[in-house]
N, C-alpha and C positions, 0 to 999 in steps of 0.2 A: 621539526616533526618528532614526536615522541614515540619511541619503540621500546620493547622490553630490554634491548641492549642498554639503553640509558637508565631504565627503571631497575633492572635486576643485575646488571653487570655484563662483562664481556663473555661470560660462560654461556649465556643464553642465545640461541639462534634468533634472528630478527623475525618479527611478525611479517607475514606476507600481506601487503596492502595492494589492492587492485582498484584502479579507476575504471568504471564501466560507463560508457557513454552511448545512449541510444541516439541514432541519427537518421534523418531523412532530409536530403537536399540542404546540407549545412556546410557546403564548401567554403563559403565566405567567413564562417565562424569557427569551424572545428579546429583550425590551426591555432587560433587565439586561445581556445579552451585548453588544448593539449600543452601549449607553451606555459600557460599560467599554472596548471597543475604540476607540470614537470618542475617548475621553479619552486612551488610550495612543497611538493613531495618528491624529491629527486629519486627515491628508492622505490616508488610505486610502479607497478606494472600498468601500462596503458592499454585498454581494450576499447575499441570502437565497434559497435554493432550497426552495420549499415542496412537500413530497411528499404532496399530496392531504390536507392537514390538514382536520379537521372543526371546528376551533375558530377563533379570531381571530388565528392566527399571522401570516398575511399582512398583515392590517390593522395589527397592532401593529408589524410590521417596517417597513411604509411610514411609519407615524407617527414612527418613529425615524430616518427618512432613508435607509432601505435600498432598493435596487432588488430587487424580488421577481420571481422566475421560478418558474412552476408546472411541476412534473415529474409527469406522470401515472403513469408506471411506478413501482410501489411498490418500495422497497428502497434502502438507502443507496448501494449500488454503482451503481445506475442514476442516482442524483443526482450522484455524483462524476463519472461519465462526462459528464453535461451541464455540470457546473461547469467542468471543464477545457476542454471544447469551446467554451463560450459566452463565457467571461470572458477578456479580453485584458489581461495585466499582465506585469510583470517579476518580481514576487515575489507568491506566493500564500500566504495564511494560511488554513488550513482548521481550523475548530473546530466542535465539536458545539454545538447551540443550547440546551443544558440548563443553562447558567450554572454549570458545575462546574469550569471551567478559569480560570486567572488571566490576565486580559487584560494586566496590567502586565508580564508576561514577554515579550510579543510583540516590543517593540523590541530586547530582548537576543537573542532568537532570530534576528531579522533581522540584527543586527550580527554574530552568529556565522556566519550564512550568507554574508554579504558578506566578512567579514574572512578566513575560511578557504576561500573559494571552494567552498562546499558546494552540493549539490543538494537536500538534505533535512535538516531539523532536527526531531527529535521531542521534544515536551514530555512527558518521562517523569513520571508521576504520583507525587506524594508526598502521602500522606494528611495533612490538616491537623489531624486528631485531634479535631475538634469534634463528630463524629457517628460512632458505631461502625459504622453501616450505610452510610457513604459509600462505602467501598471494601471490600465484603464479603469475608470470608475465602475463600468459594467462588470469587468472581471473581478474587481475588488468586492463588489456587492455579492456577486454570485458565489465567490469563495466563502464569504461570511455566512451566507444562507446555507450552503452545502455543509460547511464545517459545523455550523450550529446544529443542523439536523442530525448529523452523525453523532455528535456529542450528546444530544438529547436522547438518541436511541441506544447508543452503546456506552456512553459515559466517556471519561477522559477529559483532558484540558488542553487540547491543541488550539492554536490560533491560525495556523496556515496548513490545512490538511492537503492542499493541492500543490504544494511545493515540489519541484522536480529535483531538489538538491537534498540528498539523504546519505547518511552513513549507517551501515548495517553490520551486525556481527555475523559470523559464519553460521551460527545456529539459526539466526533469523532467515538468512538467505536459503539455507538448505531445508527449511521446514515450511517455506512459503508455497502454497499450492495455487499458483497463478492460474486464473481462469478468465480474466478480463482480456479484451482484445485491443482497446484503444486507450485514450487518455483517462478513462475511468480507472485505470490501474492504480493511480495514487489513492483513490478511495479504498480499494481493496488492500493496499499496503497498510493503510492506517487501521482498518478494521481487523486485520490479522493480528497486529500488535495488541489491540484492545481485547480481542476475544481470548487470546492466550495469556492476557495480563502480563505482557512483557514489560520490563522497565524501559522507558523512553524519555526523551527530553527534546527541547527545541533550542536552537541557537540562532540569534538574529544575524542575518547576512544581507549585504547591500544587493539590491536588484536593479540592474542597469538595463539600458536600452540595447536592442540588438544592433549588430554592425550594420552600417548603411548599405542598403541594397538587398539584405536578406529579408525573407518574408516569414511571418508567423504562421504556423499550421493550425492554430487554435481558432475555433468558431464559438463565439459566446453562447449562442442559443443551441446549436447542434450538440456541442460537447457538454453543455450544461444539462440538456435533456438526457443524454446518455449517462451522465453521472447520476442523475435522479433515478433513472431506471436501475442502475447498478445498486443504489442504496435500497430501493424497493426489493430487489432480488435478495440482497444481503439480509434484510429484515426477515423475509420469508424463510431463508435457509438457515440463518443463525439464531433467530428468535421465533421459531414457529409456534410455540405454545402461546406466547403473548399475542401474536398476529391472529391466529385462528380463534383464540379466546375472544378477542375483540369482535371478530367477524361473527362468532356464535352469539355474542351478546346483542349485536345489532339485529341479527335475524330473529332472535328470540323476542326482542322488543317489538319488531314489526309484526310478528305472529300474534303476540299478546294484544297489540293494538287492534288488529283485525278481529281477534276472537272476542273482545269485550262486547261489541254490539250484538254479535251472534248469541252470546251467552245471555245477555239481558233479554233479548227477544224470546229465547227459549224459556227462560224463567217466567216470562210474562204470559206467553201464549202457548208454550209447550210444543212448539214446532221450530224447525230450522228452515226458514224460507229461502235463504241464500246458500244453497248447497255448494255451488262452485267456490264461493268465498270460504266456506268451511273447509273444503278440500285444499284450497290454497293455503289456508292457515295451518292445517296439519302438515302439509308439505314443507312450509317454511320452518316450522318448529323441528321437523325431522332433519332439515338441512342444518339448522343450528347445532343439533346434537351431533350430526355427522362431522361438522366443522370442528367441534370440540374434540372428538375422537381423533381426527386427522392431526390436530395440533399436538395431542398427547403422544401419538405414534412418531410423528416427525421430530418431536423434541428428543425422544430416545435416540433416533438416528443422528441428530445433531450432536448430542453428547458423545456418541461413539466416534463421530468424525473429529470432534474437538480433542478427544483423548488420543486419537491416532496422530493428529498434528502435534500434540504435546509430546508424545513418545518419539516422534521424528525429531523434535527439537532436542529432547534429552539424549537421543541416540547420536546426535552430531557431535563429534569431538570438539572441545574448546581449542583455542589458539595455542595454548601451551602444549597440549597433547599432540596436535598436528605438527608443530615445530619440532618437538622431540622426535617424532616418528621420522620426519624428514632428515634430521640429524643422524639418526640411526642408519637410515638407508645409505647415507654417504660416509659411513664409518666413523662419525663423530660420537663422542660419549653423550648419553642421554642424561641431562642434568635433573636433579631432584627439584620439583617445584611444589610449593605448598598451595593449598586451596586458596589462601588469601591472595596469592599472586595471579590466580586465574582471572580471565576477563569476565 
């Protein structure tokens, strides 16, 4: 594991690294997860957030040395909100509690985050080939379609947007305004980085089958539909001008299409025989104009929200600052750190 003690010398306080694990009924897997990450990152703080499990998930996590927090509101998005709010660290490693991700890759992902001054590193899944049902074709296809749609709308170059294995900087964690409730939170995590133009990267990691006897909480169609709805909501909230401009164009074309025969009849006969159609045409064009105005107004609101998130990002102390503050609280001298050494 790389820390600033290794990078900058013994005068620097160590970076605070926290493993945060969202869990629901993972008693058969959580012990394996914590053991693997304790071996890979012996100095990391282990945090398990139990989402109203009905099995012994919390007890097993405590037995393996993790601090357990109970989150009553059901849904992974609600758990992520609490994790980022409650845990104080310089680097956050978020991983699902199903023992499908390779803990040994965590030091490499942290090294990538530090070396390239990134805010997010995603562990892109690579099927280990031991079990054909590990990464089912339906899930693989759905991931490609959803990832492709987000990249087409928001840009970027992700290959595995829905991975549950990620490393975050403190600035990312403390500026993330979580609003999703369930598994669609991965989409929200990705779009947050894209909208604020944060530096990010992917690191390939083996994706293994779950421990025998444990059950997946994913539903291909239900969760896929929820993710699609989340993407639609994000398009409206993050790109309102583009969305409402397209809607205005569509309404305007419909209005013009209905107006052409009425105009031709009027030019030929001097009368408007289809008055209801003429009224509908006028109303449709007014709706198009109203849609365009709504897009312009909401775009201003979106820019304000984006600036507020960026200010929250800039207002969050970097790891060197927080480490130095911790050292000062405990009576240790505060070392001088150059900007080049900051994360």
